[in-house]
N, C-alpha and C positions, 0 to 999 in steps of 0.2 A: 553780959547777956545772960538771960535766964538759962537754966540747964537744958530745957527742951529746945531752946533756940540754938545753943552751942551744938547740941546733937544734930539738929537739922542742918546746920552750917557745915559740920564735919561730914555729913552724908553728901551734901552738895559738892564739897571739895573732892571726896572720894569718887563722885560721879564724873566730875570735870576730868580728873586724872585718868579715869577708865576711858572716857571718850577720846582723849589725846592719845593714849596708848593704842586704841583701836585704829585711829587715823594713821598714826606712825607705822603700825604693822602693815596696813594697806599701801602706805606710801613706799615702804621698803620693797614689798612685793612688786608693786608697779615698776619701780626702777629695774629691779632684776629681770622682770619679764620683758620689759621694753628693750633692754640691751640683748637679751637671748633672741628676741624677735629680729632685732637688727643684724646680729651676727648671722643668724640662719636664713635671713630673708623671709621669715614667717609672718605673713601679713595677717593671717587669722588671729594669732597670738597678739600682734600689735593692735588689732581692732578690739580685742578683749580688754587690753590696757585702757584704751580710749573709754570704752563703755563703763568700766569699773570705777573711772575717775568720779562718776557721779556719786558713788558711795562715800568718797572722801569729802565732796562738796556738802553733802547731806549731813555728815558728822559735824563739819565746821559750823554749819548753821545751828545745829543743836548746842554746840558749845557756846556760840554767840548768845542764844536765848537764855541758856542757863546761867552764864556769867552776868548778864544784865539783870536777871531776876535775883541772883545772889546779892549784887550790889544794892538793888532797890529795896529788897525785903530784909537782908541781914545787916546792912550797913557796917561792913567789915572795916576794921581800922588796922594800920601799921602792917605787920607781917602778914596777916590774912588778906588785906586788900592787895598787897604785892603778889600774893599767890593767885588770886582771881585775875588781876590784870595780866600776869605772866601767862596764865592759861589762855586768855583771850588772844594774846599776841601770838603766842606759840602755835595755836590752831590755825591762825592765818598763814603762818609760815609753812607749816606742814602742808597746808592746802596748795601752797605755791609749789613745793616740792612734788606733789602729785601732778600738777599742771606741767612741770618740766618733763616728767616721765611720759606724760600723754603726749607732749611735743615730739619726744624722741620716737615714740611708737608710731606717730602719723607720717614719719618719713621712711618707714621700712621699705615700702614699695618704690622709693625714689632713688635708691642706690643700686647701680647696675655693676655686674661683674666683680662681685665682692673679693675674689681671690687676688685681685690686683692691688688691693689696699692694705698695706701693712698696718696702719693705724687700727684696723678692725681687730687686730690681736692686742692692742693697747687699750681700747675702749672698755672692755670688760673688766680689766685690772683697775682702771681709773674709776669705773662705776662701782667696783666693790669697795674701794677706799671711801668713796662718797656714802655708799650704803652703810658701811661701818660707822662712819660719822653720824649718820641719822639715827642708827641703832643706839650708839653710845650716848647721844645727847638726850634721847628719850629715857634711856636708863638713869641718866643723871637728873633728868626732871623727876621721874618717879621717886628717886631716892633723895632728892634735894642735895645732891652731891656737887659742890662747887670745884672740887679737885677734878673730877672726871669732866666736868664742863671745860675746865682749862686744858685738858688734854685733847679735847675735840678741837678746840681753837687752834692748837699747835698742829694738829693733823692736817688742816686746811693748806699748809704749805706744800704738802706731797701732792694733793690734788692739783694745785697751781702748776706744779712742776710737770706733772703728767700733761696738763693742757698745753703748756708751752712746747713740750716735745712733740705732741701730736699736731700742733699748729704748724710748726716748722716742717715737719714730715709732709703734711698735707699740701702746704704751699709749694714745696719743692716737687712734689708729685704732679701738681696742676701745671707748673712751669714746663716739665719734662713730657707730660702727657695731656696736651690741651683737650683732647677729646673726653677726658675724664673729669673736666671742671665742674660739671653739674653734680655728679655723684660726690666728688670730693667736697664740694660746698656744703652738701647735706651732712657729710661726716663732721665737718667743722662745726656745723650747727649742733650736732649731737654732743660733741666734746664741749662746746660752750654751755650747753644745758646741764651737763654733769658738773662743770666747774661752778655753775650758779647753785646747784644743789649743795655742793660743799659750802658755799658762802652762806646759804640759808641755815645750814646746820650750825654754822659759826654764830649767826644772829641768835639762833634759839639757845646756844650754849651761853652767850652773854646774858640772855634774859633769865636762864636757869641760875647762873651765878648771882644775879641781882635778886632774885626771889628768895634765894637761900641765905644770902648774906647782907643784902641792902646796899651793896656796892658793885659796880661793874669791875670786871677783871681788868688789870693793868694793860695798857697798849705796849706790845713788845717793841714798837718803834720809837717809844719815848725814851 
């Protein structure tokens, strides 16, 4: 590529990374706010999370357009193409993370008598772990750090363990207190959404590893 074309490509990549970092920051805040709203029963904060999700959607659309333009005009090859494709995929995953936080926020008003539910004390800790995964994987993406990406993948086991514990607790609670089944089901949904955020952070980590090395990380189950 000519020097001016290389410079333009580098500027486009920097812009892509910046958009994804902005998306990720908004997604992190959305998760934290959604969980705070759920624990406190703050429907106003929950509604704020729902409305702010549109900002994440708009940024994803911007990433899509820029990535397509880069591929069409710059014709990147090898490492450069992996970078652009990874950005395109990662933006889609971060958008889904925002959607899960929005789904949590929408259920704030559907949980009654919060003091009766022990899992409400566990959900913030589970959410903090998932939030750390999101933060770390975006750091790994910005730094092209495959080692940090693998650490994120390993951390997903802790989120899964939290989910299993909360699931068992809530099912037992529903059996012992049938009147709370509706609220407990909403909390199960919240826990499932957090678990899915961890899964999505893992998916991003795998893409980061591929973009940085050209290979996917080894499957620990192999």
